[in-house]
N, C-alpha and C positions, 0 to 999 in steps of 0.2 A: 501538262504544266509540271515543271520540276518540283520535287518534294520540298526543297528548301524554300522555293518561291511560294508554294502553297501554304507552308507554315507561316510565312511572313504576312500573307494576305488573308489569313484566316480571321474571322470575326473575333474581336477581343473578348467577347462574352464566353467563347468556348475555351479560353485558356484556363487551365486548372481544373476543369470539370472532371476529367478522368481521375485526378488525384482526390477530388472531393467525393466522387462516387465510390472510390476504393475505401476511403475513410468511413463513409456511411455504411458500406457493406461490412467492414470490419467490426462495426458496433452492432448492426442489426442482424447480421448473419455471421457471427463470429466462429472462427475455428479455434482450436486450442492455442495455436501460435499467435493469432491476432489478439485473443483474450489475454495471453501472457504479456504481450506488449502493452495492452491497456492497463493491466494490473501493475506493471512496472511504472507507468505514468502516475498511477495512484500513489505508489510508494514515494516517488519523487515529489509529488505535490504535497503530500502529508509531511514529509521531512522538510520541505521548503517552508511550510507554515511554522514549523518549530524554530528554524533559524531566523526567519523574519520576526517572529515574536520575541526572540532573544535580542534582536537588534533594537526593537522598541524599548525593551527594558534597559539594555546596556547603554543606550544613548540618552537615558534619563527622560524618555518621551512617554513613559507609562501613563501620564496624565495629560498627554498632548491633546487628547479628546477627553475632557473631563466629564462628559455626559454620555448617555447610552439610551437608545440606539442612535440618537443624533451625536454629532461630534461635540457641539457646544449647545448651550441652552437656546440659541437662536439660529443655529446653522446645522444642516445635515452633513455638509462637507467640511473640510478642514478650514478653520478660521482661528485667528488669534483670540485669546481670552486673558482674563486676569491670572489664570493658573498656568498658562503656557504661552510660548512664543509660536509664531506661525510655522517655523521650521519643525518644532516638536509636534505640532498639530498634523503636519503633513506626513511625518514619519509614522505616527499612529494611524492616521487615516489611510495611508498607503498600505499598511498591514491589513486593515479591514477590507480594502479593495482586493488584495491578494487572496484573502480567504474566500471572496466571491469566486475567484478563479478555481480555488481548491474545491469549492462546492460543485462547480460545473464539471470538473474532472471526476469527482466522486459519483455524480449522477450518471455520467457516461459509463463508469465502471459497473454500476449497478444494472443499468440497462443491458450492457453486453453480457454480464453474468446471468441475467434473467433469460436472455435469448439463447444462451448456449445450452445445448442438449448433450450432456456427457453420456447419456444412456444408462446412468446409474442413479437411482433416486437419492441415495445417501450423498453421493458426490455433488449432486445438484443442490441439495439442501445446504451443504457446507459452502459451496461457491456463492450462492445467493446470500446466505447469512453473513459471510465474511465481507461480501461486497456491500451489503446494507449497513454494516457498521460505519462505513466511511461517510455517507451523507448524514446519517444519524449523529455521528460524532461531530461533524461540522456544526450542526444545530446545537448540540450540547456545548461545544466550545464557545459558540456565540453567546449562549446564556451565561456560561461561566465567566467569559470575558466581561460581560456587562456587570456581573456581580463584583468582579475584581475592580472595575472602575468605580462603581458606586460605593464600594467599601474603602475607597482611597488606597488601593493596592495593598490590602491586607496580606501579609506574607503567607499565611496559611492558605488563603484562597489562590494566591499566585502559584504556590506549590501544587495545589490540586489541579489547577489549570494546566500546568506542565505535565503532571503525571497522566492526566487524561489524554494529552497529546501523544505521549509515548505508547499508551495502550491502544489508541487508534492506529498508530504507526505499526504496532505489532500485528494487528488484524490485517492491514494492507500487505505486510511482508508475508504473512501466512497465506494469503490468497495468491500472491506471486509464487511462493514456494510450492503450493499445491499444483500449479500449472507449469513449473519450471522443468520437471522431468518428462520423459517420454510417457505417452499414454500406456496404460497396462493392457496386455493382451488377455485373451479369454482364460489362459491357464495361470495368470498371475494372481497370487494371493498375498496376504500381508507378510508372509514369510518366504516368498518365492525369490529366487535369484540372489543378487548381491545383498539384499536386505537382510537375509538370514545370517550373513557373515559378520554383521556389525556387532562388536563385542559389547557386553553389558557395561564395562567400565567406561567405554567411550560415551555411551548414552548418559551415564550418571555425570560424567565430567561436563558434557555439553549442557545438561540441565542445571548443574551448579553454576556454570559459567554465565548462562543467560540470566539466572536469578541474581547473581552478584552484580551483573551489569545493570539490572533494573534498580537494585538498591543503591548503586553508585550514582545513577542519574537522580534518584530521589534525594540523596544526600547533597548533591550539587545544588539543588534548589534551596536547601537550607543555608549553604555557604553564601550563595548570592543574596538571599533574603536577609542575611546578617551583615553583609559587607556594605561598601559605599555605593554599589551599583544595583540598588534595589528597585529602580524604576523611576525615581524622582528624588530630589534632595530631601524633602520634608516628610516623606512617608514613613509609616511605622515599619520597624524591623524586628526580627527575632531577637529576643533579649538573651542572647547567648554570646559567649566569648568567641570572637572571630578566629583566633588561633586554635582554639579547641575544635570547632567544627571543621576548620580547614584540615587539621591533623586527622580527624576522623575520616574525612573524604579521601585524604591521601592513603590512609591505612586500607580502606576498601579498595582503592586503586591497586595497591601492592598485592592484596589478596587476589584480585582479578588477574593481575599479571602472572602470579604464581600458578593459578589454575590454567591459564592459557599456555604457559610453558609446559606444564604437565600434559595438556591436551595435544600440543604439537609433537611432543616426544611419543605419546601413545599412538598418535596417528601414523607416525613413522614406523613404529614397531609392530603394529597390528594391521591386518587387512582392513582397509577402509575405502570408501568411495573417493576417487580422485578429486571430486569437487569439494569434499569435506577437508581433504589435505590442503588444498589451495586456500580455502576459507580460513583454516587454522593459521596458516602463515600470514595471511592478510590481516587477521585479527591481531596477531602478535605485533606486527608492524604498526598498526594503528594505536595499540596500547602504549608501545614505546614512545611514539610521537606524542600521544596525549600526556604521558608523564613528563616529557621534556617541556611541553607547552605549559602544563600546570605549574611546575616549579618556576619556570621563567616568569609567568604572569604574577605569581605570588611575590617573588623577590624583586620585581620591577614595579611594584605598587599597583597591581591590577589595572593595567591599561585596557580600556573598553574593547579596542580592536582585537587584542590578543585573547581576551576572555571570549569574544564572539567566535574566534577560530577554535577555541577549546570546546565551546558548545557544539559547533559543527562536527568536530571530531568525535564528541560523545554520541552524537546522533548516528554517525557512521559506525561506531563501535556497536551500538544497539542493533542496527540493521544486520551487520555481519554476524553478531552473536546469535541472533534469531535464525538467520539462514543456516548457520552451522548446526544449530539445534535441530531444525527440520531435516537437514541432510542426514543426520544420524538417528532420527526418529521417523523413518518413512511411513510407519504404520499409524502415526498420529492423524494424518490427513488422508482421506480417501483419494485414490488416483482415478482420474477419468479413464474409462475403458475405450480402447481404440476400436474394438470389434463391433460395437453397437453405438458408436458416437453418432448422434443424429446430424443429418445434413440440413442446410438451410431450406426454408420453404421458398418455392418459386413457381414458375409457370411452365408447364410441359408443352409438348407439341400440340398445336390446335387450340391453345389457350386453356388447357385443363390445369387445375391446381395440383401441384405435387406436394405431398406431405413429407414427413421425415422418412427417408428411404433406408431400408435394411439391406444387408448383403444379398444379392441375387434376386431380390424381390422388387415389386412395384412400390409406389409411394404408400406409406403407412397412413391410413386415415385420410387419404386424398382421393382425387378422382382419377380414373383410368383414362386411357386414350379415347375411348368411345363415350366418356361421360359417366361411366358406372363408378360407384364408390367402392374403394378397396378397403377391406378390413386389414388386420395385422397380417402381413405376409412373412413367412419364414424364408430361409435360404432356398431359392429356386422353387418354392411351392406355395400352396394356398392354405390358409387356416380356415377354421369354421366361419361360415358367414361371408367368405370372400366371394368376389365376383370376377369373372374374366372380363377383360375389356370388351365393351359392346353390349353386354347383357345388363338386365336390371339388377338392382342391389340384391345380392344373395342368390341370384339365379344364373347359372352358367350360360354363356352365349351358345346358341346352336342347340 
């Protein structure tokens, strides 16, 4: 039968199974490449929760669901109430549904990180720890979101809610940055290769840049909590002059722009990783765009759509600033080692279980071809207590 006809007559239940199998394998038996892709999905999901949360506040839907964990006092899902319209209720409830998706992605990130075997205990602790921040952060955010609703959008609680979001995003970016580079070889150390050539001034500039970016994001929550888009028309606001806090926010933005310009010049003048140079230019472009949007929204009366674009841009600035920081501080995060990175567990010939395999050796901690258990094998040899295939545990065959 021709291949195209066979494909057309294949049972519908088989369609998509290879793709599903590959996806499950990428999570359950991850490589560094597949885990990097999963970590990137975690970054996108976490950033998405920030911009959807901003949409809730800027659309004046912060009390669309005036109760928690239910949407209203008599309904778990979106429903109109005395405090809000049905449209506002669905905007807020839609954000809660999206957070459920973020939770699912964060669990996948944690499972994949847990299953990954980098061959280095410190690297594994960092991977699992950074991945665990994401589902734990979603739970924390759900609790904080409930407090925000039950306190009638208290501006201080809203600010804490947002700052927690950018902290969780920082952890997800750190996990991705840890996996973004090539795995280290056996001779690589913290100061090996191009890492040793990164100048101290570049490290300090990137540290200051990431710090100022974080302060600018926090200041932005104060501006929003003072102005007309605080989440609902009748909620409490910061008792601060809007012009004053807006000017403070702008001043921090100018400081960030100055540091970024200095960073780009320094990256051009000094030996630096090409990825860091690209990130520097990208960050400068984002900050210029952010400045233009910021002044436009202020002088046009703070239209909600333009403010939302500004929040999106701020989130991107934060991500790129963190990536630049990690690109210039490679020693901050341990690098998975390529020489002893564990392989996935599977089944060998004859149905025997294969453990993590080392170079030139049989499965570590698994069963050999004849059913014997193998201890830790070195390259091409046997360690103490090892068994040859076919013999009892610890006793050579023959």
